[in-house]
GUZAVEX-314872 format. One record per residue (C-alpha): residue in three letters; x, y, z; residue number from 1. Coordinates in Angstrom, 3 decimals, always signed. Layout:
<sites>
SITE dolum        u        v        w vexvex
SITE   ALA        X        Y        Z    NUM
...
</sites>
This chain:
<sites>
SITE dolum        u        v        w vexvex
SITE   MET  -89.169 +209.677  +84.361      1
SITE   LYS  -92.884 +210.424  +83.466      2
SITE   ASN  -93.189 +206.827  +82.930      3
SITE   SER  -91.905 +206.277  +86.475      4
SITE   ILE  -94.600 +208.193  +88.029      5
SITE   PHE  -97.646 +206.963  +85.740      6
SITE   ILE  -96.701 +203.273  +86.993      7
SITE   PHE  -96.263 +204.428  +90.546      8
SITE   ILE -100.138 +206.266  +90.319      9
SITE   LEU -101.462 +203.576  +88.769     10
SITE   GLY -100.240 +201.093  +91.240     11
SITE   PHE -101.111 +203.235  +93.772     12
SITE   ALA -104.852 +203.546  +92.780     13
SITE   PHE -105.185 +199.554  +91.915     14
SITE   SER -104.110 +198.921  +95.551     15
SITE   ILE -106.977 +201.445  +96.600     16
SITE   PHE -109.785 +199.695  +94.425     17
SITE   SER -108.620 +196.047  +95.415     18
SITE   CYS -109.764 +196.619  +98.991     19
SITE   SER -113.368 +196.648  +99.248     20
SITE   SER -113.398 +198.302 +102.831     21
SITE   THR -114.621 +201.667 +103.280     22
SITE   ASN -115.631 +203.709 +106.204     23
SITE   GLY -119.827 +203.931 +106.456     24
SITE   PRO -121.834 +204.375 +109.035     25
SITE   THR -122.290 +202.449 +112.214     26
SITE   GLY -125.694 +200.402 +112.687     27
SITE   LYS -126.996 +198.792 +115.713     28
SITE   ASP -124.679 +197.336 +118.626     29
SITE   GLY -121.647 +199.532 +116.946     30
SITE   GLN -121.839 +197.723 +113.623     31
SITE   ASP -120.094 +199.065 +110.847     32
SITE   GLU -122.738 +198.060 +108.241     33
SITE   THR -120.326 +198.691 +105.149     34
SITE   LYS -116.874 +197.533 +105.915     35
SITE   GLU -116.474 +194.357 +103.972     36
SITE   THR -114.510 +191.813 +102.223     37
SITE   GLU -115.487 +188.642 +100.347     38
SITE   ASN -114.661 +185.575 +100.913     39
SITE   ALA -114.010 +182.661  +98.406     40
SITE   ASP -118.050 +181.254  +98.949     41
SITE   GLY -118.822 +184.542  +97.811     42
SITE   TYR -119.996 +185.836 +101.114     43
SITE   LYS -118.785 +189.815 +101.883     44
SITE   LYS -117.018 +189.720 +105.474     45
SITE   VAL -118.931 +192.294 +107.626     46
SITE   SER -117.060 +194.205 +110.043     47
SITE   LEU -119.002 +193.966 +113.460     48
SITE   LYS -117.949 +195.888 +116.646     49
SITE   SER -119.835 +195.226 +120.183     50
SITE   GLU -119.579 +195.066 +123.732     51
SITE   ILE -121.458 +193.339 +126.304     52
SITE   THR -122.263 +196.187 +129.430     53
SITE   SER -125.413 +194.738 +131.087     54
SITE   VAL -126.316 +191.754 +133.027     55
SITE   GLN -127.778 +189.689 +130.335     56
SITE   PRO -131.484 +188.769 +130.843     57
SITE   MET -132.026 +185.497 +132.898     58
SITE   THR -128.829 +185.451 +134.565     59
SITE   GLY -126.928 +187.032 +137.674     60
SITE   ILE -127.171 +187.656 +141.104     61
SITE   VAL -130.886 +187.627 +142.536     62
SITE   LEU -132.171 +190.057 +144.730     63
SITE   TRP -135.675 +190.055 +146.233     64
SITE   THR -138.584 +192.234 +144.982     65
SITE   THR -138.599 +193.932 +148.757     66
SITE   SER -134.762 +195.046 +148.382     67
SITE   GLY -134.239 +198.653 +148.261     68
SITE   LYS -131.894 +198.045 +145.250     69
SITE   ARG -134.262 +196.376 +143.451     70
SITE   THR -134.065 +198.764 +140.870     71
SITE   SER -130.119 +198.170 +140.268     72
SITE   ASP -128.810 +197.531 +137.091     73
SITE   ALA -126.673 +195.099 +138.613     74
SITE   ILE -129.550 +192.519 +138.535     75
SITE   SER -131.770 +190.924 +135.872     76
SITE   LEU -133.851 +188.775 +138.254     77
SITE   GLU -136.105 +189.314 +141.671     78
SITE   TYR -136.886 +186.693 +143.869     79
SITE   SER -140.121 +186.029 +146.078     80
SITE   TYR -141.793 +183.589 +147.981     81
SITE   LEU -145.314 +183.024 +147.551     82
SITE   LEU -147.866 +181.380 +149.627     83
SITE   TYR -150.200 +179.056 +148.080     84
SITE   SER -153.585 +180.223 +150.620     85
SITE   ASP -152.763 +183.697 +148.635     86
SITE   VAL -154.313 +182.072 +145.888     87
SITE   VAL -156.664 +179.435 +147.124     88
SITE   LYS -158.934 +180.119 +149.792     89
SITE   GLN -161.864 +177.872 +148.382     90
SITE   LYS -162.180 +174.874 +146.503     91
SITE   GLY -161.183 +175.400 +142.695     92
SITE   ILE -161.656 +179.184 +143.187     93
SITE   TYR -158.150 +180.710 +141.906     94
SITE   ASP -157.365 +184.175 +142.583     95
SITE   TRP -153.913 +185.302 +140.930     96
SITE   SER -154.119 +188.907 +141.230     97
SITE   LYS -151.570 +189.116 +144.075     98
SITE   PHE -148.982 +187.171 +142.127     99
SITE   ASP -149.702 +189.007 +138.782    100
SITE   ASN -149.284 +192.336 +140.669    101
SITE   LEU -145.895 +191.386 +141.845    102
SITE   LEU -144.953 +189.971 +138.205    103
SITE   ASN -145.702 +193.582 +136.940    104
SITE   GLU -143.930 +195.237 +139.544    105
SITE   VAL -140.793 +193.291 +138.578    106
SITE   ALA -141.587 +193.793 +134.567    107
SITE   LYS -141.780 +197.481 +135.074    108
SITE   ARG -137.941 +197.561 +136.452    109
SITE   GLY -137.053 +195.473 +133.270    110
SITE   HIS -136.594 +192.468 +135.674    111
SITE   GLN -138.004 +189.313 +135.555    112
SITE   ALA -138.818 +186.514 +138.697    113
SITE   VAL -137.978 +183.743 +140.069    114
SITE   VAL -140.691 +182.558 +142.393    115
SITE   ARG -141.391 +179.566 +144.969    116
SITE   PHE -144.233 +178.867 +146.689    117
SITE   ARG -144.127 +177.378 +150.048    118
SITE   TYR -146.367 +176.064 +152.840    119
SITE   VAL -143.882 +176.051 +155.746    120
SITE   TYR -141.860 +178.685 +157.338    121
SITE   VAL -139.965 +178.972 +160.356    122
SITE   GLY -141.971 +180.202 +163.093    123
SITE   ASP -145.424 +180.742 +161.490    124
SITE   LYS -148.163 +178.890 +163.708    125
SITE   GLU -150.178 +178.506 +160.475    126
SITE   SER -149.471 +176.658 +157.426    127
SITE   ALA -149.525 +177.935 +153.834    128
SITE   VAL -152.332 +175.422 +153.079    129
SITE   PRO -155.354 +177.074 +151.827    130
SITE   GLN -157.998 +177.626 +154.332    131
SITE   TYR -160.882 +175.386 +152.850    132
SITE   ILE -158.683 +172.239 +153.430    133
SITE   ARG -157.344 +173.053 +156.848    134
SITE   ASP -160.956 +173.475 +157.933    135
SITE   LEU -161.832 +169.958 +156.720    136
SITE   SER -162.827 +168.114 +160.135    137
SITE   ASP -160.477 +164.862 +159.035    138
SITE   TYR -157.406 +167.061 +158.345    139
SITE   GLU -154.934 +167.495 +161.204    140
SITE   GLU -151.711 +169.688 +160.950    141
SITE   THR -148.626 +169.408 +163.523    142
SITE   ILE -147.704 +171.937 +165.581    143
SITE   GLY -143.326 +171.085 +166.272    144
SITE   MET -140.593 +173.100 +167.340    145
SITE   SER -137.858 +174.128 +164.670    146
SITE   GLU -134.807 +176.610 +165.364    147
SITE   GLY -136.455 +176.907 +169.138    148
SITE   ARG -139.845 +178.111 +167.381    149
SITE   GLU -143.024 +177.072 +167.475    150
SITE   THR -143.910 +175.826 +163.688    151
SITE   CYS -146.749 +174.545 +161.597    152
SITE   PHE -146.267 +171.840 +159.442    153
SITE   PRO -149.189 +170.446 +156.728    154
SITE   ASP -151.314 +166.711 +156.648    155
SITE   TRP -149.951 +165.238 +153.743    156
SITE   ARG -151.947 +162.067 +154.522    157
SITE   HIS -154.830 +163.953 +153.442    158
SITE   ALA -155.982 +162.956 +149.782    159
SITE   GLU -157.393 +166.847 +149.626    160
SITE   LEU -154.110 +168.608 +149.923    161
SITE   GLN -152.571 +166.094 +147.767    162
SITE   ARG -155.278 +166.580 +144.991    163
SITE   PHE -155.092 +170.441 +145.311    164
SITE   HIS -151.188 +170.508 +144.942    165
SITE   LEU -151.329 +168.781 +142.003    166
SITE   GLU -153.947 +170.768 +140.752    167
SITE   PHE -152.564 +174.075 +141.350    168
SITE   TYR -149.431 +173.710 +139.628    169
SITE   GLN -151.375 +172.389 +136.351    170
SITE   LYS -153.505 +175.475 +136.832    171
SITE   PHE -150.035 +177.933 +137.320    172
SITE   ALA -148.753 +175.994 +134.137    173
SITE   GLU -152.080 +176.929 +131.805    174
SITE   LYS -151.366 +180.407 +132.968    175
SITE   TYR -147.605 +181.303 +133.439    176
SITE   ASP -145.943 +178.799 +131.436    177
SITE   ASN -145.330 +181.209 +128.453    178
SITE   ASP -145.147 +184.354 +130.267    179
SITE   PRO -142.129 +186.416 +130.053    180
SITE   ARG -142.605 +188.639 +133.216    181
SITE   LEU -141.798 +184.609 +135.099    182
SITE   ALA -137.944 +183.350 +134.645    183
SITE   PHE -137.939 +180.310 +136.837    184
SITE   LEU -140.045 +178.331 +139.206    185
SITE   GLN -138.857 +176.870 +142.201    186
SITE   THR -140.503 +174.425 +143.820    187
SITE   GLY -140.326 +171.637 +147.002    188
SITE   PHE -141.272 +170.563 +150.523    189
SITE   GLY -140.316 +171.026 +153.875    190
SITE   LEU -139.018 +174.187 +155.492    191
SITE   TRP -139.126 +176.758 +153.360    192
SITE   ALA -139.652 +173.988 +150.409    193
SITE   GLU -135.944 +173.331 +150.448    194
SITE   TYR -136.750 +169.821 +150.562    195
SITE   HIS -135.988 +168.826 +154.232    196
SITE   ILE -137.026 +169.238 +157.610    197
SITE   TYR -133.630 +169.084 +159.143    198
SITE   ASP -135.027 +170.631 +162.639    199
SITE   GLY -138.633 +169.527 +163.474    200
SITE   PRO -141.096 +166.871 +163.243    201
SITE   MET -140.109 +165.034 +160.383    202
SITE   ILE -142.877 +162.361 +159.487    203
SITE   ALA -142.695 +160.775 +156.181    204
SITE   GLY -146.212 +160.802 +154.588    205
SITE   ARG -147.305 +163.436 +157.511    206
SITE   THR -145.636 +166.165 +157.962    207
SITE   PHE -143.444 +165.431 +154.632    208
SITE   PRO -145.396 +163.958 +151.283    209
SITE   SER -144.802 +160.144 +150.706    210
SITE   LYS -142.441 +159.071 +148.010    211
SITE   GLU -145.124 +158.017 +145.914    212
SITE   PHE -146.864 +161.440 +145.998    213
SITE   GLN -143.708 +162.971 +145.297    214
SITE   GLN -142.796 +160.575 +142.335    215
SITE   THR -146.358 +161.876 +140.689    216
SITE   PHE -146.139 +165.100 +141.491    217
SITE   PHE -142.770 +165.062 +139.389    218
SITE   GLN -144.550 +163.470 +136.458    219
SITE   GLU -146.799 +165.758 +136.801    220
SITE   MET -144.806 +168.835 +136.688    221
SITE   SER -142.855 +167.564 +133.643    222
SITE   LYS -146.101 +167.103 +131.726    223
SITE   ASN -147.664 +170.613 +132.422    224
SITE   PHE -144.617 +172.707 +132.037    225
SITE   LYS -143.283 +172.479 +128.413    226
SITE   ASN -141.354 +175.985 +128.381    227
SITE   THR -140.813 +177.395 +132.306    228
SITE   PRO -137.746 +175.663 +133.751    229
SITE   TRP -138.374 +174.299 +137.526    230
SITE   ASN -135.901 +173.293 +140.036    231
SITE   ILE -135.680 +171.718 +143.144    232
SITE   SER -133.370 +171.753 +145.798    233
SITE   ILE -130.154 +169.493 +145.880    234
SITE   ASP -131.261 +168.418 +148.999    235
SITE   ALA -133.975 +166.009 +146.844    236
SITE   SER -131.070 +163.738 +146.400    237
SITE   ASP -131.136 +162.539 +150.236    238
SITE   ASN -133.252 +159.120 +150.298    239
SITE   LYS -135.062 +160.282 +153.469    240
SITE   TYR -136.745 +162.849 +152.023    241
SITE   GLY -136.625 +162.144 +148.008    242
SITE   PRO -138.047 +159.982 +145.605    243
SITE   PHE -134.924 +159.359 +143.507    244
SITE   VAL -133.092 +156.646 +144.993    245
SITE   MET -136.321 +154.681 +145.040    246
SITE   ASN -137.164 +155.189 +141.595    247
SITE   PRO -133.677 +156.892 +139.523    248
SITE   THR -136.016 +157.161 +136.676    249
SITE   LEU -137.552 +160.180 +137.647    250
SITE   LYS -133.730 +161.988 +137.363    251
SITE   ASP -134.514 +161.822 +133.366    252
SITE   LEU -137.306 +164.415 +133.761    253
SITE   LYS -136.471 +167.764 +132.785    254
SITE   PHE -135.548 +169.912 +136.050    255
SITE   GLY -133.234 +172.069 +137.161    256
SITE   LEU -131.119 +172.293 +140.743    257
SITE   PHE -131.090 +175.032 +143.592    258
SITE   ASP -128.142 +175.017 +146.112    259
SITE   ASP -129.945 +177.055 +148.936    260
SITE   SER -126.224 +177.273 +150.732    261
SITE   PHE -123.757 +177.750 +148.053    262
SITE   MET -120.393 +178.439 +148.499    263
SITE   HIS -120.198 +177.198 +152.445    264
SITE   LYS -116.940 +176.160 +154.483    265
SITE   SER -118.186 +172.295 +153.278    266
SITE   HIS -119.400 +172.797 +149.951    267
SITE   ALA -117.381 +170.486 +148.401    268
SITE   SER -118.489 +167.504 +150.508    269
SITE   TYR -122.185 +167.497 +150.857    270
SITE   ASN -123.515 +169.601 +148.826    271
SITE   THR -121.144 +168.556 +145.443    272
SITE   SER -122.314 +165.263 +146.521    273
SITE   CYS -125.593 +166.428 +145.888    274
SITE   TRP -125.035 +167.871 +142.385    275
SITE   ASN -122.902 +164.643 +141.644    276
SITE   PHE -126.155 +162.792 +142.133    277
SITE   PHE -128.366 +164.466 +139.711    278
SITE   ASP -126.011 +164.280 +137.289    279
SITE   ARG -123.195 +167.297 +136.961    280
SITE   ASN -124.549 +167.522 +133.302    281
SITE   ARG -127.961 +168.796 +133.904    282
SITE   TYR -127.112 +172.179 +133.263    283
SITE   LYS -127.256 +171.264 +129.608    284
SITE   HIS -131.185 +171.410 +129.336    285
SITE   SER -132.038 +172.889 +133.066    286
SITE   PRO -130.736 +175.694 +134.803    287
SITE   ALA -128.694 +175.678 +137.624    288
SITE   GLY -129.277 +178.016 +140.899    289
SITE   GLY -129.444 +178.670 +143.831    290
SITE   GLU -128.827 +181.122 +147.098    291
SITE   PHE -125.162 +182.113 +149.100    292
SITE   SER -125.181 +180.157 +151.793    293
SITE   TYR -126.486 +181.772 +155.651    294
SITE   TYR -124.510 +178.978 +157.577    295
SITE   THR -122.413 +182.086 +159.095    296
SITE   THR -122.268 +185.420 +159.071    297
SITE   ASP -119.108 +185.569 +157.606    298
SITE   ASP -120.643 +183.629 +154.562    299
SITE   GLN -122.525 +186.420 +153.299    300
SITE   LYS -120.232 +189.021 +154.417    301
SITE   HIS -117.166 +187.826 +151.896    302
SITE   VAL -118.785 +185.519 +149.676    303
SITE   LEU -118.463 +187.756 +146.856    304
SITE   ASP -114.984 +188.968 +147.785    305
SITE   TYR -112.704 +189.863 +144.863    306
SITE   PRO -110.506 +188.049 +144.087    307
SITE   ASP -110.009 +185.861 +147.156    308
SITE   GLY -113.309 +184.938 +147.883    309
SITE   ILE -114.182 +182.873 +150.817    310
SITE   HIS -113.104 +179.119 +152.220    311
SITE   GLY -109.996 +179.143 +149.368    312
SITE   ARG -112.793 +179.873 +146.243    313
SITE   ASN -114.213 +182.776 +144.579    314
SITE   PHE -117.560 +183.133 +143.120    315
SITE   GLU -116.396 +183.364 +139.323    316
SITE   SER -114.573 +180.124 +139.910    317
SITE   GLU -117.733 +178.182 +141.245    318
SITE   ALA -119.895 +179.670 +139.012    319
SITE   GLU -118.251 +178.116 +136.062    320
SITE   LYS -117.643 +174.980 +137.686    321
SITE   PHE -121.275 +174.074 +138.517    322
SITE   HIS -122.694 +176.392 +135.581    323
SITE   ILE -124.573 +178.850 +137.552    324
SITE   THR -127.240 +180.558 +136.056    325
SITE   TYR -128.835 +182.847 +138.908    326
SITE   MET -127.804 +182.718 +142.343    327
SITE   ILE -129.933 +184.764 +145.274    328
SITE   GLY -127.554 +186.958 +147.083    329
SITE   ASN -130.211 +189.477 +148.865    330
SITE   ASP -127.920 +190.599 +151.457    331
SITE   GLN -124.713 +191.342 +149.170    332
SITE   THR -125.754 +194.975 +148.818    333
SITE   LYS -124.902 +195.617 +152.664    334
SITE   TYR -121.158 +194.070 +151.951    335
SITE   GLN -120.208 +194.200 +148.371    336
SITE   THR -120.728 +197.489 +145.911    337
SITE   ILE -123.130 +197.438 +143.036    338
SITE   GLU -120.524 +197.231 +140.995    339
SITE   ARG -119.006 +194.141 +142.386    340
SITE   ILE -122.592 +192.885 +142.770    341
SITE   LYS -122.683 +193.448 +138.498    342
SITE   GLN -119.516 +192.083 +137.790    343
SITE   ALA -120.550 +189.016 +139.734    344
SITE   SER -123.829 +188.719 +137.954    345
SITE   MET -122.053 +189.024 +134.563    346
SITE   ALA -119.813 +185.963 +135.311    347
SITE   CYS -123.339 +183.855 +135.140    348
SITE   GLY -125.044 +182.081 +132.295    349
SITE   TYR -124.820 +182.498 +128.698    350
SITE   ARG -122.382 +184.938 +126.822    351
SITE   TYR -122.400 +185.181 +123.000    352
SITE   LYS -119.615 +186.409 +120.861    353
SITE   ILE -119.712 +186.708 +117.081    354
SITE   THR -116.844 +185.344 +115.736    355
SITE   GLY -117.979 +185.594 +112.045    356
SITE   PHE -120.470 +187.384 +109.887    357
SITE   GLY -120.525 +187.320 +106.485    358
SITE   VAL -123.694 +188.170 +103.771    359
SITE   LYS -125.057 +188.090 +100.316    360
SITE   GLU -127.833 +189.858  +98.879    361
SITE   ASN -130.733 +187.395 +100.204    362
SITE   THR -128.555 +185.546 +102.763    363
SITE   SER -125.899 +185.930 +106.242    364
SITE   ARG -124.070 +183.485 +107.806    365
SITE   VAL -123.188 +184.348 +111.673    366
SITE   LYS -120.730 +182.648 +113.662    367
SITE   VAL -121.576 +182.269 +117.640    368
SITE   LYS -119.387 +181.673 +120.516    369
SITE   ASN -121.167 +180.780 +123.904    370
SITE   THR -118.379 +182.097 +126.276    371
SITE   GLY -120.570 +181.867 +129.322    372
SITE   VAL -121.166 +179.111 +131.848    373
SITE   ALA -124.210 +178.035 +131.012    374
SITE   PRO -126.568 +178.315 +127.913    375
SITE   ILE -129.735 +180.132 +127.913    376
SITE   TYR -133.009 +177.968 +128.630    377
SITE   TYR -135.411 +179.999 +126.354    378
SITE   ASN -135.302 +180.152 +122.478    379
SITE   ALA -133.278 +182.962 +120.842    380
SITE   TYR -132.625 +183.807 +117.450    381
SITE   ILE -129.763 +185.343 +115.492    382
SITE   THR -131.629 +187.991 +113.241    383
SITE   VAL -130.579 +189.982 +110.519    384
SITE   ASN -132.718 +192.616 +109.299    385
SITE   GLY -135.537 +191.729 +111.522    386
SITE   VAL -135.504 +187.868 +109.901    387
SITE   ARG -134.497 +185.310 +112.417    388
SITE   CYS -132.541 +182.532 +111.806    389
SITE   LYS -134.783 +179.202 +112.145    390
SITE   ASP -132.032 +177.515 +114.524    391
SITE   SER -132.520 +178.349 +118.211    392
SITE   LEU -129.219 +179.523 +120.330    393
SITE   ILE -130.957 +177.194 +123.400    394
SITE   ASP -128.922 +174.476 +122.382    395
SITE   LEU -125.419 +176.413 +122.494    396
SITE   GLN -123.240 +174.850 +125.051    397
SITE   PRO -120.806 +176.883 +127.064    398
SITE   GLY -117.537 +177.045 +124.790    399
SITE   GLU -119.515 +175.984 +121.814    400
SITE   GLU -119.286 +177.503 +118.356    401
SITE   LYS -121.617 +177.288 +115.461    402
SITE   LEU -122.569 +178.630 +112.319    403
SITE   TYR -126.134 +180.302 +111.638    404
SITE   GLU -127.432 +180.824 +108.624    405
SITE   ILE -130.308 +183.401 +108.026    406
SITE   SER -132.724 +184.041 +105.280    407
SITE   SER -131.564 +188.059 +105.250    408
SITE   GLY -128.787 +189.997 +103.966    409
SITE   GLY -127.688 +192.735 +101.716    410
SITE   GLU -125.764 +195.597 +101.873    411
SITE   THR -126.074 +197.174 +105.347    412
SITE   PRO -126.831 +194.448 +107.355    413
SITE   VAL -127.849 +194.733 +110.883    414
SITE   LEU -127.742 +191.832 +113.486    415
SITE   THR -129.864 +191.294 +116.690    416
SITE   ILE -130.678 +188.397 +119.248    417
SITE   GLU -133.902 +188.340 +119.355    418
SITE   CYS -136.321 +186.419 +122.242    419
SITE   ASP -139.785 +186.408 +123.116    420
SITE   ARG -139.365 +185.562 +126.654    421
SITE   LEU -138.016 +189.096 +127.504    422
SITE   VAL -139.680 +191.610 +129.280    423
SITE   GLU -139.973 +195.602 +127.939    424
SITE   GLY -136.374 +196.829 +128.342    425
SITE   GLN -134.488 +193.482 +128.106    426
SITE   LYS -131.772 +192.896 +125.363    427
SITE   ILE -129.305 +190.276 +124.913    428
SITE   GLU -126.259 +191.627 +124.078    429
SITE   PHE -123.276 +190.245 +122.120    430
SITE   GLU -119.281 +190.467 +121.751    431
SITE   ALA -117.944 +191.008 +118.656    432
SITE   ASP -114.616 +192.484 +117.361    433
SITE   ILE -114.450 +191.143 +113.437    434
</sites>
């Protein structure tokens, strides 16, 4: 009997010490820093539990910088139109103070900006061309009717406007290409810089720049912007406006797209054909964005209805289909709860899940899956104890899973995702249950 008791106690003790899992302190992101087992390759498995509870930086539904809800945690991005004439009034003299003030205010709210400079706005009887150009004797703008209102269109025949436009984006890139306050840049020509004059005096080479100039512009943009992604309207696919049919090689440049009438009733025809023209895999290197349709009032009222959506499709499915990173939805605060807007925001862009975490004394291996609908468009790094992996997450596409090795480990490893393109208060979260 005594021998049986002794054997039972010995067996119980062995069962305890043969398992290396122990209860210990919890690290960042809910990480249990001491619960681990050893793999055959010598890496000890680390238990990790974490949830994504916030809209991730540089993703989601976008409100205007003037919105009364701009401080909400349902968004991480804010949008603003900007005027060329607010920056330059005299030739060669650039005053970025108004733009800097806007970026500062957005960053103070823990958000980043999506911006678009424009020359033409329906109903404006003066363009946003710098005054020194408008004062030139041989510069002649066109006043025409657009949507029933007198609207002023630039004179794209003039060499100084063309020279200025190229110089402007060169100067912009020199100053802001590495600025974390700026997430994405939209650019274009025509009404609202949305790449069309669907109503008004459309005169190629005069009220709208020539295709030859546009070609030069895109090539210069590609040279100037090394970090900040820039987007053009899908309407640039129309040969009436854009140069891409004339020169298909321009589509090889690294730029993203925005769709300013996303999810309208006929989106599956014209809009989708425009997306297809530019290659549906473009999202792999450049962001896909846009704005919810204003074709009808119902489009704005119901576009984020859940789960039914509008016109037979909901936003989550369309965001996945088009790999949407951001979508301007300023009016959604009139029709949807903040909770629903946040839910829609979190259906956009990248989303990381840690599926494996193993450590040695000076090394870690972390397996990561992107469960989102798009990649991240800035370098971000799996980091252990403050030491970054040499390989960026920027190439991790939706649905892909990769193993990352970091030169740090130890007994109580702390895992984070670090990115230099964030503003104060932002953080890239991850899911984990291992």
